Structures are given as C-alpha cells and as structure tokens.
C-alpha positions as CSV (number, residue, x, y, z in Angstrom):
1,M,1.1,-17.9,-5.4
2,I,1.7,-13.9,-6.8
3,N,2.3,-11.3,-4.8
4,T,2.9,-8.1,-7.1
5,I,1.7,-4.5,-6.3
6,T,1.7,-1.7,-7.9
7,V,1.7,2.0,-6.8
8,V,1.2,4.8,-8.9
9,G,1.8,8.1,-7.2
10,R,4.3,10.9,-6.3
11,M,7.8,11.0,-4.3
12,A,6.5,12.6,-0.9
13,R,10.1,13.3,-0.2
14,D,14.2,13.1,-1.8
15,P,15.2,9.3,-2.1
16,E,17.4,8.1,0.8
17,K,20.6,6.0,-0.6
18,R,22.9,4.1,1.5
19,T,25.4,1.4,1.0
20,T,26.2,-1.1,2.9
21,P,29.9,-2.9,4.4
22,N,29.5,-5.3,1.6
23,G,29.2,-2.4,-1.3
24,L,25.3,-3.6,-1.5
25,T,23.2,-0.1,-2.7
26,I,19.9,1.0,-1.1
27,T,17.4,3.5,-1.6
28,E,14.5,4.2,0.4
29,L,11.4,5.7,-1.2
30,T,8.7,6.9,-0.1
31,I,5.2,7.3,-2.4
32,A,2.4,9.2,-1.9
33,T,-1.2,8.5,-3.0
34,N,-4.8,9.9,-2.5
35,E,-8.4,8.9,-3.3
36,K,-10.6,11.3,-3.0
37,Y,-14.2,10.8,-2.6
38,T,-17.4,12.2,-0.4
39,D,-17.9,10.8,3.0
40,S,-21.3,9.9,4.3
41,S,-21.9,13.5,5.6
42,G,-21.5,15.3,1.9
43,K,-17.7,16.6,2.9
44,L,-14.9,16.0,0.5
45,V,-12.2,13.8,2.0
46,N,-8.5,13.3,0.9
47,D,-7.6,10.7,2.3
48,V,-3.4,10.4,1.8
49,Q,-1.6,7.2,1.8
50,F,2.7,6.8,2.2
51,H,4.2,3.9,0.6
52,H,7.1,2.9,1.5
53,V,9.5,1.6,-1.3
54,T,12.9,-0.3,-1.2
55,T,15.2,-0.4,-4.1
56,F,18.6,-2.0,-3.8
57,N,21.2,-2.1,-6.8
58,K,21.4,-0.4,-10.5
59,L,18.0,0.5,-9.3
60,A,19.0,1.8,-6.4
61,E,21.5,3.9,-7.8
62,N,19.1,5.3,-11.0
63,C,16.1,6.1,-8.1
64,A,18.8,8.2,-5.9
65,T,20.2,9.7,-9.6
66,Y,17.0,11.0,-10.8
67,L,14.4,10.8,-8.7
68,K,12.8,14.2,-6.8
69,K,10.4,15.1,-4.2
70,G,7.1,16.0,-6.1
71,Q,7.9,14.1,-8.6
72,L,5.5,11.1,-10.6
73,V,6.4,7.7,-10.1
74,G,5.4,3.8,-11.0
75,V,6.7,1.0,-8.7
76,T,6.3,-2.2,-9.1
77,G,7.4,-5.2,-6.6
78,R,6.7,-7.4,-3.6
79,L,4.7,-6.5,-0.6
80,T,6.3,-7.4,2.3
81,Y,6.1,-7.2,5.8
82,R,8.3,-6.3,9.2
83,T,7.2,-6.9,12.6
84,W,8.6,-5.5,16.0
85,E,7.7,-4.7,19.2
86,D,8.7,-1.5,21.0
87,A,8.0,-0.6,24.6
88,R,6.0,2.3,26.3
89,F,5.1,3.4,29.7
90,V,1.5,3.0,30.6
91,N,1.0,4.4,34.3
92,D,5.2,3.6,35.5
93,A,4.6,0.1,33.9
94,K,6.8,-1.4,30.9
95,E,3.9,-2.8,28.2
96,A,5.2,-4.0,25.0
97,V,3.4,-2.9,21.7
98,R,3.7,-4.8,19.1
99,R,4.2,-3.0,15.1
100,I,3.2,-3.7,11.5
101,Q,5.0,-2.0,9.0
102,A,4.1,-3.1,5.4
103,K,7.0,-2.1,2.8
104,I,7.4,-2.7,-1.3
105,L,10.9,-4.4,-2.4
106,A,10.9,-3.2,-5.9
107,R,11.5,-4.6,-9.2
108,D,10.4,-2.2,-11.5
109,V,10.6,2.1,-11.2
110,K,9.4,4.3,-14.3
111,F,10.1,8.0,-14.1
112,G,7.4,10.3,-14.7
113,P,7.2,13.5,-15.5
114,K,9.4,15.8,-12.5
115,A,6.6,18.4,-10.8
116,Q,5.6,21.3,-12.3
117,P,3.9,24.3,-10.5
118,K,0.4,24.5,-9.9
119,S,-1.6,25.6,-12.7
120,D,-4.9,26.1,-13.6
121,A,-5.4,22.8,-15.6
122,P,-6.5,19.7,-12.8
123,D,-7.1,16.9,-15.9
124,S,-3.1,17.9,-16.1
125,Q,-2.2,15.1,-12.9
126,T,-4.9,12.7,-13.9
127,E,-3.4,12.7,-17.7
128,E,-0.3,12.1,-16.5
129,L,-1.2,9.4,-13.9
130,D,-3.8,7.4,-17.1
131,E,-0.2,7.6,-18.9
132,L,2.3,6.1,-16.7
133,A,-0.4,3.8,-15.7
134,S,-0.9,2.5,-18.9
135,V,2.9,1.8,-19.5
136,L,2.9,0.0,-16.0
137,S,-0.5,-2.3,-17.1
138,P,0.2,-3.2,-20.6
139,D,-3.2,-4.8,-22.0
140,D,-1.5,-8.5,-22.1
141,G,-5.5,-10.0,-23.0
142,P,-9.1,-9.8,-21.7
143,E,-10.3,-7.6,-18.7
144,T,-10.2,-10.2,-16.0
145,N,-10.9,-7.2,-12.8
146,G,-7.1,-6.6,-13.2
147,F,-6.2,-10.5,-11.6
148,P,-3.9,-12.0,-13.8
149,F,-5.7,-15.3,-12.9
C-alpha cells in the first residue's frame, strides 16, 4: 500500500519549533493552498485549505531556520489522522463531540522563494508553483493519471 501526499502552497504562518524532553526536534508547519473556480451561479470562489505538517530532526531544524510566513513550499510525506473527543454543553447537558484532524508527516520539504510584495504580474505565482511542482514530481515514465501504478 502507498500513503504519499504532496502539497505545494504558501506558509500560512511562521514555523513553530519545539524540542521534546528526550531531545527530539519537532517543527509544525501550516501550509495554505487555494483553488479558484466559478460556482453554478457564476460567482468566483476562492477555496482555501490549510494543511498541518509535522517535521522531525534535521528537517525540523532546517524548516524552523529557513521557512517564513508567505514563502512558497512543497511538502511530500505520509497522511495521518488523529481523532479525539471534546465535551460540549447543550442545554446544560454534556455531550461528546468527535473531532478528526488530518496531518502530514513530512519526509521531504522543498523551500521555494520568499514571499514577494504583490505585483501586477499574476502569472509569476503560477510559474513559481509550476517550477516547484516539477521538482517535487519528476517525470519517471509514462503518464499514469498521477498514480505510480
């Protein structure tokens, strides 16, 4: 079985680095991606998704040192899910609410260019994303609809 995900987007905030009591370095990243489309009423919609990423050891050190909010970044890793229950009160009665969070455990992070002030050249971001995507997805053979099998 294969569990691999690649996300290319912008850093939604600066990385958050911490060290565990036994010396493991962990850096948390939040990457924003967006998709623009026109809905059925003709309105332009900008659908933004936020992806939570965890990095470890030397990769975590490098991410904490070199990544900044707004910077283009590409992450490849393994998708994991965490579930837990929160208590909430409805009409003075406590009930459990099940929560689920998706997280990417990063194996590789590609650092793109730092965020630039907005310009009148809308194609520059597309070119940057295409360039970073080509580094993350080298041509390994015939086209198979994006799947390696």
